[in-house]
C-alpha positions in Angstrom: -164.5 -231.0 -54.0 -165.6 -231.0 -50.4 -167.7 -234.1 -50.9 -164.7 -236.0 -52.2 -162.5 -234.8 -49.3 -165.2 -235.9 -46.9 -165.1 -239.4 -48.3 -161.4 -239.5 -47.9 -161.4 -238.2 -44.4 -164.0 -240.6 -43.1 -162.1 -243.7 -42.0 -164.8 -246.2 -42.7 -166.9 -247.0 -45.7 -166.1 -246.6 -49.4 -163.2 -244.3 -48.8 -160.8 -244.4 -51.7 -162.9 -246.2 -54.3 -166.0 -244.0 -53.6 -163.9 -240.8 -53.5 -162.1 -241.6 -56.7 -165.4 -242.4 -58.5 -167.1 -239.3 -57.2 -164.2 -237.1 -58.2 -164.3 -238.6 -61.7 -168.1 -238.0 -61.9 -167.6 -234.4 -60.8 -164.9 -233.9 -63.5 -162.0 -233.5 -61.1 -158.6 -234.3 -62.7 -156.6 -237.1 -61.0 -153.9 -234.6 -59.7 -156.7 -232.7 -57.8 -158.0 -236.0 -56.5 -154.6 -237.0 -55.3 -154.1 -233.6 -53.6 -157.4 -234.0 -51.8 -156.3 -237.4 -50.6 -153.0 -235.9 -49.4 -155.0 -233.2 -47.6 -157.0 -235.9 -45.9 -153.8 -237.5 -44.7 -152.5 -234.2 -43.4 -155.8 -233.7 -41.5 -155.4 -237.2 -40.1 -151.9 -236.3 -38.9 -153.1 -233.2 -37.2 -155.8 -235.1 -35.4 -153.9 -238.3 -34.6 -150.5 -236.9 -33.5 -151.7 -235.4 -30.2 -153.6 -238.6 -29.4 -150.5 -240.7 -30.1 -148.3 -238.4 -28.0 -150.8 -238.6 -25.1 -150.9 -242.4 -25.3 -147.1 -242.6 -25.3 -146.9 -240.3 -22.3 -149.6 -242.3 -20.4 -148.0 -245.6 -21.3 -144.6 -244.4 -20.1 -146.0 -243.6 -16.7 -147.9 -246.8 -16.1 -145.7 -249.9 -15.7 -148.3 -252.4 -17.1 -148.8 -250.3 -20.2 -145.1 -249.7 -20.6 -144.6 -253.5 -20.7 -147.4 -253.8 -23.1 -145.8 -251.1 -25.3 -142.5 -252.9 -25.2 -144.2 -256.1 -26.3 -145.9 -254.3 -29.1 -142.6 -252.8 -30.2 -141.0 -256.2 -30.4 -144.0 -257.6 -32.3 -143.8 -254.8 -34.8 -140.0 -255.4 -35.2 -140.7 -259.1 -36.0 -143.5 -258.3 -38.4 -141.5 -255.8 -40.5 -138.4 -257.9 -41.0 -139.8 -259.2 -44.3 -139.6 -255.6 -45.6 -135.8 -255.7 -45.0 -133.9 -254.3 -42.1 -134.9 -253.7 -38.6 -138.2 -252.0 -39.3 -136.9 -248.6 -38.3 -135.7 -247.6 -41.7 -137.8 -245.4 -44.1 -138.7 -248.2 -46.5 -140.0 -250.5 -43.8 -142.0 -247.6 -42.3 -143.5 -246.7 -45.7 -144.4 -250.3 -46.3 -146.1 -250.6 -42.9 -148.2 -247.6 -43.8 -148.9 -249.1 -47.2 -149.8 -252.5 -45.8 -151.7 -251.5 -42.7 -152.7 -247.8 -42.4 -151.0 -244.4 -41.8 -151.7 -244.4 -38.0 -149.9 -247.7 -37.6 -147.1 -246.4 -39.8 -146.7 -243.3 -37.7 -146.9 -245.2 -34.4 -144.2 -247.5 -35.7 -142.1 -244.5 -36.7 -142.5 -243.1 -33.2 -141.5 -246.4 -31.7 -138.4 -246.4 -34.0 -137.4 -243.0 -32.7 -138.5 -240.8 -35.7 -139.9 -237.4 -35.0 -143.3 -236.0 -36.0 -142.3 -234.6 -39.4 -140.3 -237.6 -40.6 -142.7 -240.1 -39.1 -145.7 -238.6 -40.8 -143.7 -238.2 -44.1 -143.1 -242.0 -44.1 -146.7 -242.8 -43.1 -148.2 -240.5 -45.7 -145.8 -241.7 -48.4 -147.0 -245.3 -47.8 -150.6 -244.2 -47.7 -150.3 -242.2 -50.9 -148.8 -245.3 -52.6 -151.8 -247.3 -51.4 -154.1 -244.6 -52.7 -152.4 -244.7 -56.1 -152.8 -248.5 -56.4 -156.5 -248.5 -55.3 -157.4 -245.4 -57.3 -155.9 -246.8 -60.5 -157.5 -250.2 -59.9 -160.9 -248.5 -59.3 -160.8 -246.4 -62.4 -159.6 -249.2 -64.6 -162.2 -251.6 -63.3 -164.9 -249.0 -63.7 -164.0 -248.5 -67.3 -165.1 -252.1 -67.9 -168.0 -252.3 -65.5 -169.5 -248.8 -66.1 -171.3 -249.0 -62.7 -169.7 -247.0 -59.9 -171.5 -248.8 -57.1 -170.6 -252.3 -58.4 -167.0 -251.1 -59.0 -166.8 -249.7 -55.4 -168.1 -252.9 -53.8 -165.7 -255.1 -55.9 -162.7 -253.0 -55.0 -163.7 -253.0 -51.3 -164.2 -256.8 -51.3 -160.8 -257.3 -52.9 -159.2 -254.8 -50.4 -160.6 -256.9 -47.5 -160.2 -260.4 -48.7 -157.1 -260.5 -51.0 -154.6 -260.0 -48.2 -156.1 -263.0 -46.3 -156.1 -265.1 -49.4 -152.5 -264.3 -50.2 -151.5 -265.2 -46.6 -153.3 -268.5 -46.9 -151.8 -269.3 -50.3 -148.3 -268.6 -48.9 -148.8 -271.3 -46.3 
């Protein structure tokens, strides 16, 4: 189980597809795999929250960084309007985490005035939804391909290139 957790904790590389396929190969049930991913998100929260708070403190004390923070807050508000609302509501914050990553979701929640527990709850909820989509896709695709390495590379490629393709097609 520790090897699966390590794959989930490391922010680069195969991540979800590799962890899900390794968990399947080791005979771990999907609820155990999901709990391991949840634990990795909680470890991320413990590691990232102090860094986020320190950045917020430093940015509030340096005028140039405070202005940059205000600009980023405005940009975030503009970017989340397509999720409905002002971007400070729970659904918008969950969708930011789903669409980007949990750290961005938590930073957006902090900017919207949500505390540590609520902010991470929104961020982790969005990331767990993302995990579910990628895990299910990985397992279904592997049932057809029967090669974990090929499956992982296909899922990673789709994760990287599909959002850009969708944006291009929308234009």
